[in-house]
N, C-alpha and C positions, 0 to 999 in steps of 0.2 A: 634513437630518435625520440624527441619530445612529442607528446600527444598533440595532434593538430585539431582534435575535436574538443568540445567544451565539457570539462568534467563536472560543471555545475548543472548541466541539463542532460547529460548522456551517461547512463550507468556504466556502460562498457568503458567509456573514456575515463570515468572516475576510478574504476578498478585498475585500469592500465596505469594511471598516474600514481595510485597507491603502490602498485607493483614496481614501477620505476624507482620510486623513492626508497622502497625497501631494498631493492637490488643494490642501489648505490650505497645506502647505509650499511649494507652487508659486505661491502668491499668488492663487489663485482662491477668493475668499471665499464664493461661492455656487455651488450646483450648476448654476444656469442659466448662469453665466459660463463654467464649464468645458464644459458640454454644448454651448454655442454654439461654443466654441473647437474642439471635435473634430467638430462638424457633426451633432449629435444633438439630438432633443427632450429637454427637461429631464425630462419624465415618464418617458421610457424610461431615461435615464441614472440617474435616482433609484432605479429598481428594482435596478440593478446595485450601486449604493452601499449600498442597504439589505440586499442579499443575497437579496431575494425573486426576482430573475431575473438570474442571473449573465450577464456581458457576452457577447454573441454574438461569433463570430470577427471580424466587421468592426469592431464596437465595440472589442474587445480590441486589435485592430491599431491603431486610432486612439489609444487610450489609451497604448499602448506607444510610439507616436510622440512623445508628450509626456513619458512617464515610462518610459524603456526598462529601468530596473532594478527596476521594480515587482515585488514578490513574487520577488525574486531573479532577475528577468528571465524568470520562468516564468508570468507572469500569464495569458497566453493558454492555455497548457497546463492550468493549474489551473482556469481558468474552464470549460474543456471538461469536466473531471472533475466540477465542480460542476453543470454543466448535466445531466450524466448521473446525478446523485445520486438522482433519482427512480427510477432503475432498480435501486437496491440497497436492502436493508432499512435502515430508519432507524437502528437500533441500530448497524449497521456504518458507516453514514455518519458517525456520531458519533466513530468511531475514526480516520477518515481524517486530520483535522488533526494528531493525535498522530503518526501514521505519517509524515506529510509533514514535520514539524518536528524529528523525532528525529535525534540525531547517531549513536546506536547502536540497532540493533534486534537483540535476542537472541531467536531464534525456535525453539521446540521443536515438532516435528510428529511424532506417532506413526502417522499414517495417510496423509496427503496431502502433496504437494509444496507448499511455501509459495507463497502467491498471487503474490508478487513475483518468483518464479522459474519460474512456469508458462509453458509454451508455449500458444499460442492454442487448439490442438486439445485439449490436456489440460484447459485451463480450461473449454472448451465441454462436454467429457464430464462433468466434475465438477459444474458449475453446472446442467447439464441434468437432473440428478437431484433438484433441489430440489422440495419438495412444492408450491410455488406457481408453478411455472414455466409460461410460455407461450412461443411462438416469438419474439415481439417482446421480451419481457422477457429471454429468454436472450441475445439479441444485445446488448441494452443492458448486461447484466451482464458479458458477455465484453468489451465495449468499455471499460467502467469498469476491469476488471481489467488490461487491457493498458495503459490510460492511467496507472494507478497505478504501473506499472513505470518510468515516465518519471523518477521520483526517482532511479533508479539511474544515469541518464545525465546528471544535472544537474552543474553546475560544482562543487557541494559535496555529493556523494552521501553518504547515511548509511553507517556501517559496519554491514554485515549479516552476522550470524553465525547460521547455521542448522544445527541438529542434527536429524537425521532417524532415525527407527527403520528397521530393515532392511525392515519391512513396507511402507514407503513406496515402495521401489524394486522390491520383489519381488511385489507384488500388482497385478494388471492393472486399470487404470482406463481403460475405453473399448475399447482394442484393442491388440494387440502393437505395431503401428507407432507408435501414440501414445506408448506407454511407451518404446519404443526412442528415438524422437526426443526425448522429455522427458529421458531420462537423458543423452543426448549434449549436450543443452542445458545441463543442470546442470554437466557436466564443463567445458563452455566458459565458463560463468559463473564458475567457480572461478579462471580466469585473471585476473580483475579484482582489483586490489589491495585493494579495499574489501569483497570478498565472501569469506567463509569458509564452507565446507560440510563437515560431518562426518556420517558415517553410523555408527550402532551396528552392530557385527558381528553376524551371525546367532546366534552363541552367547550373546549377552546377551539373555536372554528375560524377565527381571524387572528392573525399575528404577523409579526415582522418577517417571518421566513417564507411567506407564500410565493415569493418570486423565484425561488430555486435553491438547490442544494449548494453548500459550500464547505470548504475545509480550511482551517487556519493552522498552518504549521509554524510552531515557535521553536527557536533554537537556543543553544547555550550562549551564543553570541550572534550579533547581527539582527536585522529586522525580521519580523514575521513575514511569511509569504502566504498569499491567498489563492486558493483554487476555487473557481466557480464553474459549476456544471452547466452545460447547455444542451439543447435538443440535438445538435449535430456534433459539436465538439466542446470540450472544456477550455477554460482560459486560465492561465497562470498570471497572477498579478503581483508584482513586487513593489507596489506603491504603499508606503506606510499609512497614508491617510485612509485608503480603502480597507486595509487590514484592520485598522482601528475601528472603522465603522462596522465591519463584519463582527468584530469582537463585541461591540455594544449590542448588536442584534442577538448574537449568540448568548450573551449573559442574560438578556431579557427573556429569551426562550427558556433558558435553564430555570429562571424564577417561576415561569408559568408551568413548567413540566413537573410531573410527579417525582418525589424523591425515590431513592434507590429501592427501598423495601416495597413501596407501593407499586413501583414500576415492575418489579419482579412478580408480584402478585397478579398484576394485570396481564403480563405476558403469559403466565401459566393459565390464567382464567380463559383468555382468548384461545390459547392452544387447545385446551381441553373441551371448551364449549363450542366455539365457532369453527374450529378446524378439526373436530373429531372425525374419525373415519371408521 
């Protein structure tokens, strides 16, 4: 059965479509034939291929035994993210496939550390403030956030360029130790060749990014996609004109921000002086 969900906006559906194509290319004309090959019931396997129930760890391992390069070799990791997708808002789940396939992520944040760069304790403090949070939901969302960061460790990670307002590093989120550890983590992530972090100096108090956070996802082919953060929910925008306008704003913010070496010095200074414990 061909996937009835949208692989462009549903990670589980995208994985299912990748799996279907791999199965057919591998000479397995029916789901039943491949399910038998990997030792699973067809009805259970079919749910993974349709995207309704992403593959379990055991099933993912069996599938990768036949197709080790499936989803760039990250089928098991991405299936784990898809299984946790129920723990995040649907509108944000729709953004994940864009984040996962982007070759460049240009990320502006006026208030918070970007999710892909958060420590687990910082993420828990931020996500714990959500209006709909419960203890179980919090742990699910923290797990999803940490698993999202696996794209930075992949064999072909995206180029991540993050520009942060000074308020991001100078405003306490959770506790001083959480902030100190988070800033040290940011400084460490800057050592990776695919990650650039710049902070606006404290004297830059008015700029074009005051109206909210946004991310521009650029791809090998096709137009860029814009994600804009909101107080209640985010919005995915696939209009090229708005993505271009956001790119103009982002480039201006980069010009006003401190260069890499000065940013790292500032991060360590604030960590040691303002957030000392």
